[in-house]
PyMOL Python script that loads the backbone (N, CA, C, O; Angstrom):
from pymol import cmd

cmd.read_pdbstr("""\
ATOM      1  N   MET A   1     -14.002 -14.093 -21.716  1.00  0.00           N
ATOM      2  CA  MET A   1     -14.289 -12.453 -21.077  1.00  0.00           C
ATOM      3  C   MET A   1     -13.170 -12.043 -21.914  1.00  0.00           C
ATOM      4  O   MET A   1     -12.034 -12.441 -22.173  1.00  0.00           O
ATOM      5  N   GLU A   2     -13.956 -11.079 -22.235  1.00  0.00           N
ATOM      6  CA  GLU A   2     -13.033  -9.958 -23.562  1.00  0.00           C
ATOM      7  C   GLU A   2     -12.809  -8.749 -22.815  1.00  0.00           C
ATOM      8  O   GLU A   2     -13.782  -8.230 -22.267  1.00  0.00           O
ATOM      9  N   LYS A   3     -11.279  -8.044 -22.678  1.00  0.00           N
ATOM     10  CA  LYS A   3     -11.328  -6.721 -22.374  1.00  0.00           C
ATOM     11  C   LYS A   3     -10.418  -6.389 -23.319  1.00  0.00           C
ATOM     12  O   LYS A   3      -9.683  -7.094 -24.009  1.00  0.00           O
ATOM     13  N   TYR A   4     -10.556  -5.313 -23.260  1.00  0.00           N
ATOM     14  CA  TYR A   4      -9.847  -4.258 -24.544  1.00  0.00           C
ATOM     15  C   TYR A   4      -8.786  -3.486 -23.603  1.00  0.00           C
ATOM     16  O   TYR A   4      -8.828  -3.309 -22.385  1.00  0.00           O
ATOM     17  N   ARG A   5      -7.430  -2.922 -24.933  1.00  0.00           N
ATOM     18  CA  ARG A   5      -6.784  -1.387 -24.155  1.00  0.00           C
ATOM     19  C   ARG A   5      -7.544  -0.180 -24.027  1.00  0.00           C
ATOM     20  O   ARG A   5      -8.107   0.371 -24.973  1.00  0.00           O
ATOM     21  N   GLY A   6      -7.553   0.302 -22.604  1.00  0.00           N
ATOM     22  CA  GLY A   6      -8.008   1.497 -22.458  1.00  0.00           C
ATOM     23  C   GLY A   6      -8.998   1.044 -21.590  1.00  0.00           C
ATOM     24  O   GLY A   6      -9.753   1.922 -21.172  1.00  0.00           O
ATOM     25  N   ASP A   7      -9.186  -0.052 -21.225  1.00  0.00           N
ATOM     26  CA  ASP A   7     -10.729  -0.684 -20.114  1.00  0.00           C
ATOM     27  C   ASP A   7      -9.798  -1.169 -18.994  1.00  0.00           C
ATOM     28  O   ASP A   7      -8.746  -1.807 -18.964  1.00  0.00           O
ATOM     29  N   THR A   8     -10.826  -0.460 -17.843  1.00  0.00           N
ATOM     30  CA  THR A   8     -10.428  -0.522 -16.615  1.00  0.00           C
ATOM     31  C   THR A   8     -10.823  -2.559 -16.607  1.00  0.00           C
ATOM     32  O   THR A   8     -11.871  -3.057 -17.017  1.00  0.00           O
ATOM     33  N   TYR A   9      -9.704  -3.278 -16.061  1.00  0.00           N
ATOM     34  CA  TYR A   9     -10.116  -4.943 -16.110  1.00  0.00           C
ATOM     35  C   TYR A   9     -10.542  -4.933 -14.736  1.00  0.00           C
ATOM     36  O   TYR A   9      -9.717  -4.289 -14.087  1.00  0.00           O
ATOM     37  N   ILE A  10     -11.571  -5.414 -13.938  1.00  0.00           N
ATOM     38  CA  ILE A  10     -11.548  -5.637 -12.483  1.00  0.00           C
ATOM     39  C   ILE A  10     -11.838  -7.418 -12.639  1.00  0.00           C
ATOM     40  O   ILE A  10     -12.553  -7.918 -13.507  1.00  0.00           O
ATOM     41  N   PHE A  11     -10.970  -8.297 -11.402  1.00  0.00           N
ATOM     42  CA  PHE A  11     -10.996  -9.295 -11.590  1.00  0.00           C
ATOM     43  C   PHE A  11     -11.166  -9.820 -10.057  1.00  0.00           C
ATOM     44  O   PHE A  11     -10.254  -9.644  -9.248  1.00  0.00           O
ATOM     45  N   ASN A  12     -12.573 -10.579  -9.642  1.00  0.00           N
ATOM     46  CA  ASN A  12     -13.251 -10.930  -8.773  1.00  0.00           C
ATOM     47  C   ASN A  12     -12.237 -12.594  -8.874  1.00  0.00           C
ATOM     48  O   ASN A  12     -12.266 -13.328  -9.861  1.00  0.00           O
ATOM     49  N   LEU A  13     -11.249 -12.927  -7.338  1.00  0.00           N
ATOM     50  CA  LEU A  13     -11.337 -14.252  -7.558  1.00  0.00           C
ATOM     51  C   LEU A  13     -11.970 -14.418  -5.625  1.00  0.00           C
ATOM     52  O   LEU A  13     -12.161 -13.671  -4.665  1.00  0.00           O
ATOM     53  N   THR A  14     -12.087 -15.965  -5.981  1.00  0.00           N
ATOM     54  CA  THR A  14     -12.554 -16.212  -5.037  1.00  0.00           C
ATOM     55  C   THR A  14     -11.910 -17.539  -4.892  1.00  0.00           C
ATOM     56  O   THR A  14     -11.446 -18.001  -5.934  1.00  0.00           O
ATOM     57  N   LEU A  15     -11.753 -18.441  -3.519  1.00  0.00           N
ATOM     58  CA  LEU A  15     -11.441 -19.575  -3.460  1.00  0.00           C
ATOM     59  C   LEU A  15     -11.850 -21.156  -3.414  1.00  0.00           C
ATOM     60  O   LEU A  15     -12.836 -21.279  -2.687  1.00  0.00           O
ATOM     61  N   GLU A  16     -11.467 -22.263  -3.889  1.00  0.00           N
ATOM     62  CA  GLU A  16     -12.620 -23.258  -3.629  1.00  0.00           C
ATOM     63  C   GLU A  16     -11.542 -24.505  -3.392  1.00  0.00           C
ATOM     64  O   GLU A  16     -10.477 -24.578  -4.005  1.00  0.00           O
ATOM     65  N   GLN A  17     -11.821 -25.105  -2.779  1.00  0.00           N
ATOM     66  CA  GLN A  17     -11.076 -26.278  -2.760  1.00  0.00           C
ATOM     67  C   GLN A  17     -12.083 -27.614  -2.380  1.00  0.00           C
ATOM     68  O   GLN A  17     -12.541 -27.858  -1.263  1.00  0.00           O
ATOM     69  N   ASP A  18     -12.290 -28.394  -3.618  1.00  0.00           N
ATOM     70  CA  ASP A  18     -12.361 -29.671  -2.976  1.00  0.00           C
ATOM     71  C   ASP A  18     -14.172 -29.394  -3.297  1.00  0.00           C
ATOM     72  O   ASP A  18     -14.992 -29.838  -2.494  1.00  0.00           O
ATOM     73  N   GLY A  19     -14.460 -28.896  -4.108  1.00  0.00           N
ATOM     74  CA  GLY A  19     -15.918 -27.823  -4.169  1.00  0.00           C
ATOM     75  C   GLY A  19     -16.500 -27.089  -3.695  1.00  0.00           C
ATOM     76  O   GLY A  19     -17.472 -26.395  -3.992  1.00  0.00           O
ATOM     77  N   GLN A  20     -15.565 -27.296  -2.467  1.00  0.00           N
ATOM     78  CA  GLN A  20     -16.312 -26.116  -1.312  1.00  0.00           C
ATOM     79  C   GLN A  20     -15.611 -24.830  -1.285  1.00  0.00           C
ATOM     80  O   GLN A  20     -14.410 -24.636  -1.472  1.00  0.00           O
ATOM     81  N   ALA A  21     -16.642 -23.878  -0.994  1.00  0.00           N
ATOM     82  CA  ALA A  21     -15.538 -22.402  -0.858  1.00  0.00           C
ATOM     83  C   ALA A  21     -14.826 -22.648   0.378  1.00  0.00           C
ATOM     84  O   ALA A  21     -14.875 -23.388   1.361  1.00  0.00           O
ATOM     85  N   GLN A  22     -13.902 -21.364  -0.277  1.00  0.00           N
ATOM     86  CA  GLN A  22     -12.346 -21.257   1.003  1.00  0.00           C
ATOM     87  C   GLN A  22     -12.457 -19.589   1.433  1.00  0.00           C
ATOM     88  O   GLN A  22     -13.039 -18.899   0.596  1.00  0.00           O
ATOM     89  N   LYS A  23     -12.027 -18.988   2.479  1.00  0.00           N
ATOM     90  CA  LYS A  23     -12.009 -17.983   2.667  1.00  0.00           C
ATOM     91  C   LYS A  23     -10.474 -17.897   2.525  1.00  0.00           C
ATOM     92  O   LYS A  23      -9.655 -18.757   2.849  1.00  0.00           O
ATOM     93  N   PHE A  24     -10.199 -16.397   1.844  1.00  0.00           N
ATOM     94  CA  PHE A  24      -9.249 -15.835   2.298  1.00  0.00           C
ATOM     95  C   PHE A  24      -8.328 -15.354   3.494  1.00  0.00           C
ATOM     96  O   PHE A  24      -8.471 -14.168   3.790  1.00  0.00           O
ATOM     97  N   GLN A  25      -7.440 -16.051   4.202  1.00  0.00           N
ATOM     98  CA  GLN A  25      -7.225 -15.553   5.405  1.00  0.00           C
ATOM     99  C   GLN A  25      -6.346 -14.753   5.724  1.00  0.00           C
ATOM    100  O   GLN A  25      -5.529 -14.338   4.902  1.00  0.00           O
ATOM    101  N   ILE A  26      -6.357 -14.339   7.168  1.00  0.00           N
ATOM    102  CA  ILE A  26      -5.521 -12.970   7.069  1.00  0.00           C
ATOM    103  C   ILE A  26      -3.957 -13.388   6.989  1.00  0.00           C
ATOM    104  O   ILE A  26      -3.473 -14.333   7.612  1.00  0.00           O
ATOM    105  N   GLY A  27      -3.297 -12.581   6.174  1.00  0.00           N
ATOM    106  CA  GLY A  27      -1.846 -12.708   5.875  1.00  0.00           C
ATOM    107  C   GLY A  27      -1.633 -13.257   4.868  1.00  0.00           C
ATOM    108  O   GLY A  27      -0.668 -12.863   4.214  1.00  0.00           O
ATOM    109  N   ASP A  28      -2.531 -14.490   4.306  1.00  0.00           N
ATOM    110  CA  ASP A  28      -1.963 -14.527   2.997  1.00  0.00           C
ATOM    111  C   ASP A  28      -1.661 -13.978   1.942  1.00  0.00           C
ATOM    112  O   ASP A  28      -2.365 -13.005   1.672  1.00  0.00           O
ATOM    113  N   LEU A  29      -0.586 -14.320   0.969  1.00  0.00           N
ATOM    114  CA  LEU A  29      -0.327 -13.571  -0.054  1.00  0.00           C
ATOM    115  C   LEU A  29      -1.083 -13.867  -1.535  1.00  0.00           C
ATOM    116  O   LEU A  29      -1.199 -15.014  -1.964  1.00  0.00           O
ATOM    117  N   VAL A  30      -1.628 -12.569  -2.329  1.00  0.00           N
ATOM    118  CA  VAL A  30      -2.201 -13.687  -3.392  1.00  0.00           C
ATOM    119  C   VAL A  30      -1.567 -12.412  -4.819  1.00  0.00           C
ATOM    120  O   VAL A  30      -1.129 -11.262  -4.850  1.00  0.00           O
ATOM    121  N   ARG A  31      -1.710 -12.918  -5.274  1.00  0.00           N
ATOM    122  CA  ARG A  31      -0.525 -13.014  -6.568  1.00  0.00           C
ATOM    123  C   ARG A  31      -1.610 -12.750  -8.035  1.00  0.00           C
ATOM    124  O   ARG A  31      -2.605 -13.441  -8.257  1.00  0.00           O
ATOM    125  N   PHE A  32      -1.237 -11.848  -8.728  1.00  0.00           N
ATOM    126  CA  PHE A  32      -1.972 -11.860 -10.165  1.00  0.00           C
ATOM    127  C   PHE A  32      -1.402 -10.936 -11.121  1.00  0.00           C
ATOM    128  O   PHE A  32      -1.391  -9.705 -11.125  1.00  0.00           O
ATOM    129  N   GLY A  33      -0.921 -11.799 -11.946  1.00  0.00           N
ATOM    130  CA  GLY A  33      -0.412 -11.384 -13.242  1.00  0.00           C
ATOM    131  C   GLY A  33      -0.759 -11.887 -14.673  1.00  0.00           C
ATOM    132  O   GLY A  33      -1.362 -12.960 -14.706  1.00  0.00           O
ATOM    133  N   ALA A  34      -0.473 -11.278 -15.882  1.00  0.00           N
ATOM    134  CA  ALA A  34      -0.984 -11.474 -16.631  1.00  0.00           C
ATOM    135  C   ALA A  34       0.250 -11.184 -17.917  1.00  0.00           C
ATOM    136  O   ALA A  34       0.767 -10.077 -18.067  1.00  0.00           O
ATOM    137  N   LYS A  35       0.610 -12.474 -18.837  1.00  0.00           N
ATOM    138  CA  LYS A  35       1.679 -12.241 -19.194  1.00  0.00           C
ATOM    139  C   LYS A  35       1.228 -12.779 -20.892  1.00  0.00           C
ATOM    140  O   LYS A  35       0.010 -12.779 -21.072  1.00  0.00           O
ATOM    141  N   THR A  36       2.173 -13.271 -22.238  1.00  0.00           N
ATOM    142  CA  THR A  36       1.739 -13.094 -23.773  1.00  0.00           C
ATOM    143  C   THR A  36       1.823 -14.950 -23.157  1.00  0.00           C
ATOM    144  O   THR A  36       0.778 -15.601 -23.188  1.00  0.00           O
ATOM    145  N   ASN A  37       2.946 -15.519 -22.715  1.00  0.00           N
ATOM    146  CA  ASN A  37       3.345 -16.757 -22.809  1.00  0.00           C
ATOM    147  C   ASN A  37       3.628 -17.327 -21.685  1.00  0.00           C
ATOM    148  O   ASN A  37       3.565 -16.535 -20.745  1.00  0.00           O
ATOM    149  N   THR A  38       4.027 -18.792 -21.294  1.00  0.00           N
ATOM    150  CA  THR A  38       4.300 -19.237 -19.808  1.00  0.00           C
ATOM    151  C   THR A  38       5.943 -18.730 -20.051  1.00  0.00           C
ATOM    152  O   THR A  38       6.359 -18.369 -18.950  1.00  0.00           O
ATOM    153  N   ALA A  39       6.876 -18.596 -20.963  1.00  0.00           N
ATOM    154  CA  ALA A  39       8.529 -18.093 -20.959  1.00  0.00           C
ATOM    155  C   ALA A  39       8.473 -16.846 -20.738  1.00  0.00           C
ATOM    156  O   ALA A  39       9.587 -16.323 -20.776  1.00  0.00           O
ATOM    157  N   GLN A  40       7.855 -16.337 -20.581  1.00  0.00           N
ATOM    158  CA  GLN A  40       8.015 -14.657 -20.448  1.00  0.00           C
ATOM    159  C   GLN A  40       8.680 -14.130 -18.928  1.00  0.00           C
ATOM    160  O   GLN A  40       7.966 -14.455 -17.979  1.00  0.00           O
ATOM    161  N   ALA A  41       9.615 -13.564 -18.652  1.00  0.00           N
ATOM    162  CA  ALA A  41      10.050 -13.605 -18.168  1.00  0.00           C
ATOM    163  C   ALA A  41       9.058 -12.525 -16.929  1.00  0.00           C
ATOM    164  O   ALA A  41       8.884 -13.117 -15.864  1.00  0.00           O
ATOM    165  N   GLY A  42       8.309 -10.783 -16.995  1.00  0.00           N
ATOM    166  CA  GLY A  42       7.584 -10.560 -16.546  1.00  0.00           C
ATOM    167  C   GLY A  42       6.542 -10.626 -16.907  1.00  0.00           C
ATOM    168  O   GLY A  42       6.330 -11.529 -17.716  1.00  0.00           O
ATOM    169  N   TYR A  43       5.296  -9.676 -16.486  1.00  0.00           N
ATOM    170  CA  TYR A  43       4.157  -9.504 -16.155  1.00  0.00           C
ATOM    171  C   TYR A  43       3.873  -8.051 -17.452  1.00  0.00           C
ATOM    172  O   TYR A  43       4.621  -7.077 -17.532  1.00  0.00           O
ATOM    173  N   ALA A  44       2.858  -8.239 -18.169  1.00  0.00           N
ATOM    174  CA  ALA A  44       2.119  -7.132 -18.743  1.00  0.00           C
ATOM    175  C   ALA A  44       1.583  -6.581 -17.699  1.00  0.00           C
ATOM    176  O   ALA A  44       2.036  -5.484 -17.372  1.00  0.00           O
ATOM    177  N   LEU A  45       0.385  -7.225 -16.818  1.00  0.00           N
ATOM    178  CA  LEU A  45       0.330  -6.332 -15.456  1.00  0.00           C
ATOM    179  C   LEU A  45       0.334  -7.469 -14.403  1.00  0.00           C
ATOM    180  O   LEU A  45      -0.054  -8.630 -14.528  1.00  0.00           O
ATOM    181  N   TYR A  46       0.826  -6.892 -13.427  1.00  0.00           N
ATOM    182  CA  TYR A  46       1.161  -7.442 -12.190  1.00  0.00           C
ATOM    183  C   TYR A  46       0.306  -6.692 -10.957  1.00  0.00           C
ATOM    184  O   TYR A  46       0.453  -5.492 -10.721  1.00  0.00           O
ATOM    185  N   LYS A  47      -0.617  -7.567 -10.194  1.00  0.00           N
ATOM    186  CA  LYS A  47      -0.564  -6.838  -8.451  1.00  0.00           C
ATOM    187  C   LYS A  47      -0.256  -7.570  -7.651  1.00  0.00           C
ATOM    188  O   LYS A  47      -0.084  -8.770  -7.861  1.00  0.00           O
ATOM    189  N   GLU A  48      -0.076  -6.830  -6.223  1.00  0.00           N
ATOM    190  CA  GLU A  48      -0.081  -8.420  -5.146  1.00  0.00           C
ATOM    191  C   GLU A  48      -0.811  -7.773  -4.152  1.00  0.00           C
ATOM    192  O   GLU A  48      -0.824  -6.556  -3.969  1.00  0.00           O
ATOM    193  N   VAL A  49      -1.400  -8.589  -3.534  1.00  0.00           N
ATOM    194  CA  VAL A  49      -2.297  -8.381  -2.485  1.00  0.00           C
ATOM    195  C   VAL A  49      -1.931  -8.929  -1.113  1.00  0.00           C
ATOM    196  O   VAL A  49      -1.815 -10.151  -1.017  1.00  0.00           O
ATOM    197  N   VAL A  50      -1.696  -8.011   0.178  1.00  0.00           N
ATOM    198  CA  VAL A  50      -1.686  -9.158   1.438  1.00  0.00           C
ATOM    199  C   VAL A  50      -3.228  -8.995   2.688  1.00  0.00           C
ATOM    200  O   VAL A  50      -3.527  -8.279   3.644  1.00  0.00           O
ATOM    201  N   VAL A  51      -3.826 -10.119   1.933  1.00  0.00           N
ATOM    202  CA  VAL A  51      -5.344 -10.001   2.527  1.00  0.00           C
ATOM    203  C   VAL A  51      -4.910  -9.484   4.446  1.00  0.00           C
ATOM    204  O   VAL A  51      -4.132  -9.987   5.256  1.00  0.00           O
ATOM    205  N   GLU A  52      -5.810  -8.346   4.531  1.00  0.00           N
ATOM    206  CA  GLU A  52      -6.183  -7.457   6.125  1.00  0.00           C
ATOM    207  C   GLU A  52      -7.111  -8.193   7.135  1.00  0.00           C
ATOM    208  O   GLU A  52      -7.129  -8.200   8.366  1.00  0.00           O
ATOM    209  N   LYS A  53      -7.991  -8.903   6.052  1.00  0.00           N
ATOM    210  CA  LYS A  53      -8.925  -9.540   6.864  1.00  0.00           C
ATOM    211  C   LYS A  53      -9.902 -10.551   6.372  1.00  0.00           C
ATOM    212  O   LYS A  53     -10.132 -10.399   5.173  1.00  0.00           O
ATOM    213  N   GLU A  54     -10.625 -11.653   6.994  1.00  0.00           N
ATOM    214  CA  GLU A  54     -10.746 -12.805   6.317  1.00  0.00           C
ATOM    215  C   GLU A  54     -11.991 -12.404   5.414  1.00  0.00           C
ATOM    216  O   GLU A  54     -12.786 -11.531   5.762  1.00  0.00           O
ATOM    217  N   THR A  55     -12.092 -13.105   4.239  1.00  0.00           N
ATOM    218  CA  THR A  55     -12.742 -12.678   2.699  1.00  0.00           C
ATOM    219  C   THR A  55     -13.138 -13.518   1.831  1.00  0.00           C
ATOM    220  O   THR A  55     -12.188 -14.116   1.324  1.00  0.00           O
ATOM    221  N   ASP A  56     -13.900 -13.747   1.535  1.00  0.00           N
ATOM    222  CA  ASP A  56     -14.535 -14.742   0.415  1.00  0.00           C
ATOM    223  C   ASP A  56     -13.777 -14.361  -1.268  1.00  0.00           C
ATOM    224  O   ASP A  56     -13.389 -15.080  -2.189  1.00  0.00           O
ATOM    225  N   THR A  57     -13.823 -13.048  -1.077  1.00  0.00           N
ATOM    226  CA  THR A  57     -13.475 -12.372  -2.413  1.00  0.00           C
ATOM    227  C   THR A  57     -11.840 -11.421  -2.431  1.00  0.00           C
ATOM    228  O   THR A  57     -11.450 -10.589  -1.611  1.00  0.00           O
ATOM    229  N   ILE A  58     -11.391 -11.753  -3.245  1.00  0.00           N
ATOM    230  CA  ILE A  58      -9.949 -10.216  -3.878  1.00  0.00           C
ATOM    231  C   ILE A  58     -10.876  -9.865  -5.094  1.00  0.00           C
ATOM    232  O   ILE A  58     -11.449 -10.377  -6.056  1.00  0.00           O
ATOM    233  N   GLU A  59     -10.675  -8.730  -4.482  1.00  0.00           N
ATOM    234  CA  GLU A  59     -10.884  -7.594  -6.339  1.00  0.00           C
ATOM    235  C   GLU A  59      -9.489  -7.390  -6.671  1.00  0.00           C
ATOM    236  O   GLU A  59      -8.624  -6.944  -5.917  1.00  0.00           O
ATOM    237  N   PHE A  60      -9.371  -7.719  -7.736  1.00  0.00           N
ATOM    238  CA  PHE A  60      -8.054  -7.140  -8.447  1.00  0.00           C
ATOM    239  C   PHE A  60      -8.285  -6.012  -9.876  1.00  0.00           C
ATOM    240  O   PHE A  60      -8.611  -6.468 -10.973  1.00  0.00           O
ATOM    241  N   VAL A  61      -8.039  -4.377  -9.626  1.00  0.00           N
ATOM    242  CA  VAL A  61      -8.303  -4.070 -10.272  1.00  0.00           C
ATOM    243  C   VAL A  61      -7.190  -2.890 -11.164  1.00  0.00           C
ATOM    244  O   VAL A  61      -6.697  -1.842 -10.746  1.00  0.00           O
ATOM    245  N   PHE A  62      -7.055  -3.569 -12.543  1.00  0.00           N
ATOM    246  CA  PHE A  62      -5.878  -2.844 -13.407  1.00  0.00           C
ATOM    247  C   PHE A  62      -6.989  -1.700 -13.567  1.00  0.00           C
ATOM    248  O   PHE A  62      -8.157  -2.088 -13.603  1.00  0.00           O
ATOM    249  N   ASN A  63      -6.630   0.246 -13.709  1.00  0.00           N
ATOM    250  CA  ASN A  63      -7.365   1.213 -14.594  1.00  0.00           C
ATOM    251  C   ASN A  63      -6.904   1.008 -15.831  1.00  0.00           C
ATOM    252  O   ASN A  63      -6.211   0.062 -16.204  1.00  0.00           O
ATOM    253  N   SER A  64      -7.308   1.933 -16.479  1.00  0.00           N
ATOM    254  CA  SER A  64      -7.863   2.252 -17.855  1.00  0.00           C
ATOM    255  C   SER A  64      -6.021   2.659 -18.296  1.00  0.00           C
ATOM    256  O   SER A  64      -5.566   2.358 -19.399  1.00  0.00           O
ATOM    257  N   GLU A  65      -5.277   3.283 -17.337  1.00  0.00           N
ATOM    258  CA  GLU A  65      -3.937   3.735 -17.967  1.00  0.00           C
ATOM    259  C   GLU A  65      -3.047   2.801 -18.007  1.00  0.00           C
ATOM    260  O   GLU A  65      -2.197   2.700 -18.892  1.00  0.00           O
ATOM    261  N   GLU A  66      -3.240   1.713 -16.620  1.00  0.00           N
ATOM    262  CA  GLU A  66      -2.132   0.293 -17.280  1.00  0.00           C
ATOM    263  C   GLU A  66      -2.776  -0.596 -18.227  1.00  0.00           C
ATOM    264  O   GLU A  66      -2.067  -1.518 -18.629  1.00  0.00           O
ATOM    265  N   THR A  67      -3.618  -0.547 -18.545  1.00  0.00           N
ATOM    266  CA  THR A  67      -3.885  -1.160 -19.699  1.00  0.00           C
ATOM    267  C   THR A  67      -4.056  -1.063 -20.864  1.00  0.00           C
ATOM    268  O   THR A  67      -4.350  -1.978 -21.632  1.00  0.00           O
ATOM    269  N   SER A  68      -3.835   0.416 -21.199  1.00  0.00           N
ATOM    270  CA  SER A  68      -3.766   0.960 -22.222  1.00  0.00           C
ATOM    271  C   SER A  68      -2.566   0.958 -22.648  1.00  0.00           C
ATOM    272  O   SER A  68      -2.427   1.327 -23.814  1.00  0.00           O
ATOM    273  N   LYS A  69      -1.367   0.569 -21.906  1.00  0.00           N
ATOM    274  CA  LYS A  69       0.280  -0.130 -22.494  1.00  0.00           C
ATOM    275  C   LYS A  69       0.447  -1.459 -23.515  1.00  0.00           C
ATOM    276  O   LYS A  69       1.238  -1.760 -24.409  1.00  0.00           O
ATOM    277  N   LEU A  70      -0.892  -2.176 -22.809  1.00  0.00           N
ATOM    278  CA  LEU A  70      -0.951  -3.361 -23.463  1.00  0.00           C
ATOM    279  C   LEU A  70      -0.734  -3.718 -25.151  1.00  0.00           C
ATOM    280  O   LEU A  70      -1.221  -3.004 -26.028  1.00  0.00           O
ATOM    281  N   ASP A  71      -0.048  -4.750 -25.388  1.00  0.00           N
ATOM    282  CA  ASP A  71      -0.520  -5.158 -26.825  1.00  0.00           C
ATOM    283  C   ASP A  71      -1.196  -5.728 -27.185  1.00  0.00           C
ATOM    284  O   ASP A  71      -1.536  -6.642 -26.433  1.00  0.00           O
ATOM    285  N   VAL A  72      -1.752  -5.666 -28.269  1.00  0.00           N
ATOM    286  CA  VAL A  72      -2.827  -6.610 -28.779  1.00  0.00           C
ATOM    287  C   VAL A  72      -2.885  -7.642 -29.021  1.00  0.00           C
ATOM    288  O   VAL A  72      -2.668  -8.036 -30.167  1.00  0.00           O
ATOM    289  N   ARG A  73      -3.259  -8.606 -27.832  1.00  0.00           N
ATOM    290  CA  ARG A  73      -2.652 -10.318 -27.833  1.00  0.00           C
ATOM    291  C   ARG A  73      -4.266 -10.410 -27.037  1.00  0.00           C
ATOM    292  O   ARG A  73      -5.246  -9.752 -26.688  1.00  0.00           O
ATOM    293  N   MET A  74      -3.466 -12.185 -27.090  1.00  0.00           N
ATOM    294  CA  MET A  74      -4.388 -12.832 -25.701  1.00  0.00           C
ATOM    295  C   MET A  74      -3.030 -12.694 -24.733  1.00  0.00           C
ATOM    296  O   MET A  74      -1.939 -12.311 -25.154  1.00  0.00           O
ATOM    297  N   TYR A  75      -3.251 -12.995 -23.660  1.00  0.00           N
ATOM    298  CA  TYR A  75      -2.847 -12.988 -22.342  1.00  0.00           C
ATOM    299  C   TYR A  75      -3.314 -14.089 -21.669  1.00  0.00           C
ATOM    300  O   TYR A  75      -4.497 -14.422 -21.729  1.00  0.00           O
ATOM    301  N   LEU A  76      -2.286 -14.830 -20.877  1.00  0.00           N
ATOM    302  CA  LEU A  76      -2.171 -16.125 -19.944  1.00  0.00           C
ATOM    303  C   LEU A  76      -2.147 -15.498 -18.820  1.00  0.00           C
ATOM    304  O   LEU A  76      -1.123 -14.911 -18.469  1.00  0.00           O
ATOM    305  N   ILE A  77      -3.748 -15.514 -17.733  1.00  0.00           N
ATOM    306  CA  ILE A  77      -3.406 -15.078 -16.300  1.00  0.00           C
ATOM    307  C   ILE A  77      -2.643 -16.320 -15.489  1.00  0.00           C
ATOM    308  O   ILE A  77      -2.651 -17.517 -15.774  1.00  0.00           O
ATOM    309  N   GLU A  78      -1.914 -15.570 -14.275  1.00  0.00           N
ATOM    310  CA  GLU A  78      -1.689 -16.359 -13.617  1.00  0.00           C
ATOM    311  C   GLU A  78      -1.849 -15.697 -11.912  1.00  0.00           C
ATOM    312  O   GLU A  78      -1.697 -14.587 -11.402  1.00  0.00           O
ATOM    313  N   VAL A  79      -2.176 -16.846 -11.501  1.00  0.00           N
ATOM    314  CA  VAL A  79      -2.499 -16.289 -10.092  1.00  0.00           C
ATOM    315  C   VAL A  79      -2.063 -17.305  -8.234  1.00  0.00           C
ATOM    316  O   VAL A  79      -2.657 -18.279  -7.772  1.00  0.00           O
ATOM    317  N   GLU A  80      -1.012 -16.636  -7.713  1.00  0.00           N
ATOM    318  CA  GLU A  80      -0.821 -17.755  -6.963  1.00  0.00           C
ATOM    319  C   GLU A  80      -1.312 -17.067  -5.342  1.00  0.00           C
ATOM    320  O   GLU A  80      -1.382 -15.869  -5.067  1.00  0.00           O
ATOM    321  N   LEU A  81      -1.561 -18.060  -4.567  1.00  0.00           N
ATOM    322  CA  LEU A  81      -1.915 -17.953  -3.067  1.00  0.00           C
ATOM    323  C   LEU A  81      -0.401 -18.282  -2.322  1.00  0.00           C
ATOM    324  O   LEU A  81       0.345 -19.051  -2.928  1.00  0.00           O
ATOM    325  N   THR A  82      -0.115 -17.923  -1.504  1.00  0.00           N
ATOM    326  CA  THR A  82       1.090 -18.589  -0.346  1.00  0.00           C
ATOM    327  C   THR A  82       0.263 -18.013   0.822  1.00  0.00           C
ATOM    328  O   THR A  82      -0.152 -16.858   0.913  1.00  0.00           O
ATOM    329  N   ARG A  83       0.103 -18.998   1.677  1.00  0.00           N
ATOM    330  CA  ARG A  83      -0.398 -18.816   3.050  1.00  0.00           C
ATOM    331  C   ARG A  83       0.452 -18.511   3.828  1.00  0.00           C
ATOM    332  O   ARG A  83       1.642 -18.589   3.524  1.00  0.00           O
ATOM    333  N   LYS A  84      -0.026 -18.032   5.182  1.00  0.00           N
ATOM    334  CA  LYS A  84       0.779 -17.361   6.051  1.00  0.00           C
ATOM    335  C   LYS A  84       1.100 -18.845   6.512  1.00  0.00           C
ATOM    336  O   LYS A  84       0.472 -19.794   6.044  1.00  0.00           O
ATOM    337  N   ARG A  85       1.955 -18.976   7.309  1.00  0.00           N
ATOM    338  CA  ARG A  85       2.430 -20.233   7.825  1.00  0.00           C
ATOM    339  C   ARG A  85       3.136 -19.181   9.272  1.00  0.00           C
ATOM    340  O   ARG A  85       4.075 -18.390   9.183  1.00  0.00           O
ATOM    341  N   TYR A  86       2.227 -19.551  10.665  1.00  0.00           N
ATOM    342  CA  TYR A  86       2.650 -19.724  12.271  1.00  0.00           C
ATOM    343  C   TYR A  86       3.603 -20.316  12.499  1.00  0.00           C
ATOM    344  O   TYR A  86       3.628 -21.301  11.761  1.00  0.00           O
ATOM    345  N   GLY A  87       4.708 -20.263  13.333  1.00  0.00           N
ATOM    346  CA  GLY A  87       5.475 -20.980  14.009  1.00  0.00           C
ATOM    347  C   GLY A  87       4.585 -21.836  15.370  1.00  0.00           C
ATOM    348  O   GLY A  87       3.557 -21.661  16.023  1.00  0.00           O
ATOM    349  N   GLY A  88       5.226 -22.404  15.324  1.00  0.00           N
ATOM    350  CA  GLY A  88       4.704 -23.192  16.622  1.00  0.00           C
ATOM    351  C   GLY A  88       3.613 -23.881  16.655  1.00  0.00           C
ATOM    352  O   GLY A  88       3.677 -24.784  15.821  1.00  0.00           O
ATOM    353  N   ASN A  89       2.203 -23.876  17.488  1.00  0.00           N
ATOM    354  CA  ASN A  89       0.973 -23.613  17.054  1.00  0.00           C
ATOM    355  C   ASN A  89      -0.073 -23.097  16.196  1.00  0.00           C
ATOM    356  O   ASN A  89      -0.237 -21.886  16.342  1.00  0.00           O
ATOM    357  N   CYS A  90      -0.698 -23.555  15.492  1.00  0.00           N
ATOM    358  CA  CYS A  90      -1.482 -23.300  14.527  1.00  0.00           C
ATOM    359  C   CYS A  90      -2.509 -22.634  15.356  1.00  0.00           C
ATOM    360  O   CYS A  90      -3.027 -23.181  16.329  1.00  0.00           O
ATOM    361  N   VAL A  91      -2.876 -21.093  14.830  1.00  0.00           N
ATOM    362  CA  VAL A  91      -3.961 -20.336  14.742  1.00  0.00           C
ATOM    363  C   VAL A  91      -5.228 -20.515  14.152  1.00  0.00           C
ATOM    364  O   VAL A  91      -6.074 -19.623  14.222  1.00  0.00           O
TER     365      VAL A  91
END
""", "prot")
cmd.dss("prot")
cmd.show_as("cartoon", "prot")
cmd.util.cbc("prot")
cmd.orient("prot")
């Protein structure tokens, strides 16, 4: 997927495990970052979302002002999901 500086980037994330669609759960923390290489300390683009209601898809939107600051090059996308852990009994 080609994106250009100054474009609005929209990334829709879905979750799958063993070929089965999964839902993002309330309290999940989802981080999305773009960097030029794995050794880079910070991200050129970064957002995180705490899931407020169970859903199939999470949308990350980076507006044209954010993307206009990017250097012209390829970027690696990193996505991290941290599931909320409940103490005691699982809900």
